[in-house]
C-alpha angles and dihedrals in degrees: 000000000000122000142140119243115213114223135160093234134068113278113267123238121275115288139164126239132174139201126203120197115199097198128182093251107018138019116225133191129189125187116199133187114215107207108183093315097320110111121212124184108233099178143357127196130182131179131178107236101161092212094165090054088059095055110106127217089265089052099252124136112243117230094249094055091046091049092051090049095049093047090052092049091050089056091047089048091058090057091048095055110125095026106115126241111270092034094079125065121186118189131190120208140191102335093048090045089056099039116106121229091005095155094094092049092047090052090052091045092052091050092048093049095040091229133075116276112213128190115226128204121247095255091052090048089052092049092051093046090053091050090052098044097049095054112123093012094115118196099309114113093012096189108069134185110203123190125184117185110201132177095267107013141026122219118209120188136172114195142170109231105306096347121090112221104176120027127181136163112200127201090239125110143156095247095044093047089048092053094047101046109016102029093127092054093248123124109203126170090245093052092046094051091046092051093050092044091051090051091050092049090053092049096042098085091060100032098090094051092048095047089049092050090051129190141228094213134023117208129187126203137182135061094283094057092044092051090051090053091049092047091051095039103076091095098026127105098190132052105246137105116226133187087254090058091052092050091049091051092047089055089050090053093050091047091053091048093193133058094232090055095056113119109182127161115258095003114125124216089251093053093040089065090068101023097107091052093052093045092051091051094049092046090053091050093049092050097044097043098035095237112181100184136000131202118209125231127207089209127081144143098334094056089050091050090052092051091047092048092051088051089055092049099045126011115355140013111213089208089070088059090050092052094046092048091052091047091053094043093054094040096240117183093253097187092055091045091052090051091052090047094052093050093044092053090047091052091047090060115178096337111129142167107265092215097065125014113238097015097113098059092041094052091044090051092051092049090050092049090053102033092107097043091111091066086082086074104033141325091231107086091352092158088061091048089049091052091052093049093050094047092053108029125099101246113187113242097009128119122215091261093047089055093046090054092046091048091049092052091050091048092051099046090096141011124028114002102235109196089183089071090057091046089055090064121089110284096248092057100049102085092048094046091048093054095043093049091054093047092048092051092056094046091052091051093049089054099040090113088062091219108165092207098054122106104174112229094223142126133186133227118194128192115170106299095348123096125191114192109197116201133174106267096224091048091052093047089057092053113055092163090058089050090051091048091051091048090053090047089053089057093048093050092046088065087061092047092255120132121215121187122182110211120198108213120201115234 
C-alpha cells in the first residue's frame, strides 16, 4: 500500500492511523504511517473469530463467539496504544448488522479495543471496499467490477475509476452458505447444486443492471477469493480465476465428499472449513454476471477505511458528500439550510465533542443541511418523515450510529422535545446530541422567515438545563413573530424541564 493522495494543501506531517475490520469470519487490523501523502503499512494483524458461526437462529451472539471477539480486540487494542482518538476507525459488518441487541456487545468491544466500534451498512461497506481495492490501479481498465465475498455478505460494485456507480451488499457469504448447505460436513452433488442455485437466485435481481453497466476488469477481494486463486493456482502461470478453474475445484470438492478430506494447495485448515461455501458463492456470481476472468486483490475493506479516515483528517470528509447528495436527491432548499447551519454553528460556539475534535460543528452542520428533508414527503410532520429517511437511507460515509444521531437531531429540530429519543442513543453520544438538538431548534426559529439577507445577531449561553438566548434588542423589536416563536419554544422546552430565556441586549 503505497500511493500519493492529491490535495490542494501542503502535505501534513507524518502520522499513524489504523483501521480495524470486524468481519463475519475474521477480524483484521492494519496500521499505516502517512508520510506526506505516501502511505506505508506498519503492521497487519488477522485473527479468525468466526463471528457469523456464533450467531444463533434468533440472531443473538453466543457467549463463546462474543468471548473470542473480545479477546481478539483486546490484543488489537494493545497494538493501538499510543495512537490518538480520531486516528483509529473500527467497523463491524454483516454479522453485527444482523445481530439483535448488539449494543451491549458493541460497548464491550469498544472498551476492549480502546476505540469506538461502529457498525456500517452494507452499501457503505461496499463503497469502502471499492475504495480499498482500486488503490494503485491507475487509469488502465477504467470500468471496474469489484466483488468481496465475506463470511456473511457479499459486496458487488461497478465503478468508473475512483467513483462507484452501482453498489450492492447481498445476503450471501461463505460462512452462511457453508452452514446452510454443508453444515454436516458432507459435500454431495445435490448440496453443491443447491448452494450454487441459491447464490444465483440471490444475485439475479441485480444481474441485469450489472451486465448492462459492464466492466473492463473484474477484481475479487477477501480471504475466500484468495483461497480459490491459491487452490486453482498450482498449475497456473497468471493470476486470474476463470470459469474453468471453478469447475475444476467443484469436481475436487465432489470427489473429496467431505470437508475434512479436502486437500487443496495453499488452503489452510481454517480456510478449508468454509471453502465450499465461498466457492459456491463465487460460482453463482460468475454464472449470473457472465464473468470470464477475475484478478485478485490483496486490498479490501481495511485499506478503504484507512483512505476514508485520512480524508476525514486532512482534505475531505466523505460524509459531506453523502449529505449533499441526499440534499440534492430530496430537493432540499439548500440556501435556507446553509443559513440555518451557519447560525447554528455560531450559537454552538466553542462547544465540541471531547472524543473527536471538530465533530460537533460538523454533525450540527449536516443536521441543519438535512433538517427539511422530510418535506419531500409532506409538510405535516415533516420532521418525523425526515427522521425516517435518515434512519433508513444509504448515506455515504456514515455508520449506523452516525445516521441514528443525525436522524434524532432532525426529528427534534421542532415540535415536542423528546428526551427519550436522545436517551435511546449510545451513552457516549447523548450529551452531544442533547446540546446539538437544542442549538438546531433555536437556529431554525431564528430563520423561520426564510429571509436570505438575515444574519441573526444572537449568541447562546448554556448552563445545565438552562438556555439564555441573547439577541440584539432592536433586531428583536422589529420581529414580533420571532419573539412569539421563541416564547412558544420556551413553553415546549419547559415540558422537558429545560429553561429558555430570551435576553434582549442593547446595542
